[in-house]
N, C-alpha and C positions, 0 to 999 in steps of 0.2 A: 885299818877300816876296809881294805880291798877285802880281806877273808868275810868280812861280815856282809859285804855286798855281795859276793858271790856264793854264800851259803856255807862256805867252809867250817867257818867259826862256830863253836859251840854256843857263842851269845848270840847269833843271828835270830833266834826265835824269840830269845829275852827282849831284844830291842824292840821287835815288832809288838810281843803281847803287852809288855808293861804297862803302856798308857790305858790299856783297856782291860786290865786284870781282874777288876772287881766285877764288871760286867760279865767276863767269860767264866767266872767262878760259878756263876749262877746256871751256865749252859754245859757243866760237865756231867752230869747224868746222862747215861747212855741208855738206848732202848732195851738192849739185851746184852747182859754181863756173863761170859760162859768162862768155863774152866779150860777150855782148848778149843783150837780149832775143829778137832774131831767131832764137836758138838754141832758143828755147823755144816750140815751136810745137804745135799740136793733136796732131799725131802724137808728140811728146815726151811729152806729158802722158797720152796712150793706152796708151803703153808701159810704163808707170810706175804706172798704175790710179790716176790722180790725177783727182778729181771735184769739189775746190773749192781756189780761191786765195784766199790773204791777201794783200792787196796795201799796201805802203809807196808813198808817192808822192814826196815830196821826195827827189831824188836819184836815184830810180827810173824815174821816167816824166817828170818836170819837172826844172827847175831849182829853187833855194829859192825858195818862196814864188810859183812864175810859174804863169800861169794856163793855157798852151798845154803839150801833150805835146810832147815834143822829137821830131823827125823820126825818130831812130832808134829810138825806143819807141813812136811813134804806130800805125804800121801792124801788127806783132807783137802790139800790145795788143789793137785793134781785130779781129784775127784771133781771138784767145783768148776775147774777149766774144762773139764769133758762135758759137762752139761750144755747142751745145745740152746738152752733156753734162758742161759745167764751170759751178759756180757761182762767185760772186765776193763778197767783202767788201773793204772798205778800213779798216785800221787803221794808223792815222798819229799821229806823236808831235807834231802841229801845234798852233799856238795856238789859241785860241777863234775869233779872228777868221779864222784859214786852215781851220778845221773847217768852218765855214758857206760859206768860198769852195769848198771841196772839194765840198761838197755841189750847189752849183750847177753844177760842172765834172762831175761824175758822179752827175747823178741817179738813174740807174737802178742804180746800185751801193749797198747799204746802207753807212753810213758809221757806224763804230762808236768809241764813246770809253768810258773808265771813270773815276770819282771815287772817291777815299777820303774817306769821312765818318764820323769816329770808328772804330768796330770795322766797319762796314759798308763794301760796295763798291756802289755805284750805276752804272747802266749808261745809257748815252744812244745812241739809234740815230736817224740821219737818212736818209730815203730818200724819192724822189720829193717833196721838199720838205716832207715830214712828220716833226715831231719826236716823239720819245717823250715829251717834257716839255716846258714853257714857258720863255720867257726868264726869268720873274721866279722860277719855282722853282730854275733855275740860280744866279741872283745870290742867292738866298737860301742856297743850300747853300754858295756859296763865301764869302760873308759869315760863314757859320757855322763856316768852317775847313775846307770840304772842298777836295781838292787834286785834280789830274789824275792819274791812274794812268797811267804810261807804259811803253812797251817797255823793256827785256824784262819780260815779267809772265807767269807761267804763268795768271793768272786771266784777262787779256784774251785768250789764247789760247784758254782753254775758252770765253768769251763768243763769240769768233770762230766756234769749231767749232758750238755751239749755232747760231748763226745761220744757218751753211753746212747744217746738217741732214744732216750725214754722217758717217761715222767718220774719228777721227784719222789713221789708215792711208792714207785716199785725200785728205788735205789737206796743202797744201804753202805755206808762207810765201814770199812773194817780195819781196826787198829788196837795201838796197845797203849794209848796216850790219851787221859783224860782232858787235857788242856789244849790237846792240837787237833787229834783225830776226832774225838767225841765233840768237843765246842765245836770245831769247825762244821761237821755234820750238823748239828742245830742251828749254826749260823745259817746253813744255807738249805734249811728246811727239810733235812733228808732224815731217814733212820738209820742207828750205828749199833755195831757190835763190838764190844769192849772185850780184849783178850788179856790175859796176862803178860807182861814182857819178857820175851824169850832171851836168855843167855844174857842176865843184866850184867854179870862180871865184864862182859866184853865191851861194854860203855866208857866212854873217858868218865872220868872222876867228876867232871863239872857237870856232864849230862845226866848220871847216876844221880849226883846231889838234887838234881832238878827233878827226876823223877820220884825221890823220896818226898821232897817238898810238895810236889802234885798228890801224891797218895796220901799225904797227910791231911793236905787242905780237904780233899775228897771226903776223907772219912770224918772229919770235923764238921763240914758243912752239909753233905748229903748223907752220911751214914756209909756203912762199908759195901753195902750190896747194890746191884743195878736191879733192873726190872725184870731178871730171870728169863723165862723163855716165853713170856707173855704175848 
């Protein structure tokens, strides 16, 4: 169970989602569903008054656990980072090891994480190599029963909104999963952009199976398309 608490288990999200799965299915439709990140340009964001982006990474910008941005994501992502009118944070369901790795990959983007500890939610930020807490503090919390708070979560979205320092109506979640990224955005009262999963073959079999099931559920309940570019 230690791997579940730290977020390294593929079943971590399942254990947190399962008790509220029925209600989350109704929150799976994205605001926009696009064919690639190349469609999400600075002009796209300006036309929709988007001033802050919350990013997923694995499956959205990279393969599972990969260090390099995939070619189809790299140039569009860099163009969005270069837009001075848009702020960015990363909110990933990654393991502890991957969290630190993402901090090395994206040092200029605040990397956010949450933990449930008793009745409290503890927040962790990694930005430009500086942590909001120490490794010893984290180890003690996990030993005391804290566990990673994973998407979909209204609490995590609220945390990200606070870090972006702009109103919810100007913030969009960008991710590849209906049940974590999109449903989390809907829970938190923000808009979302759903991308196809990049390098699906790179994911563990258990994760890939979950992605297939999620896509089937979405197609059966909501149809195959999102709301397009409206």
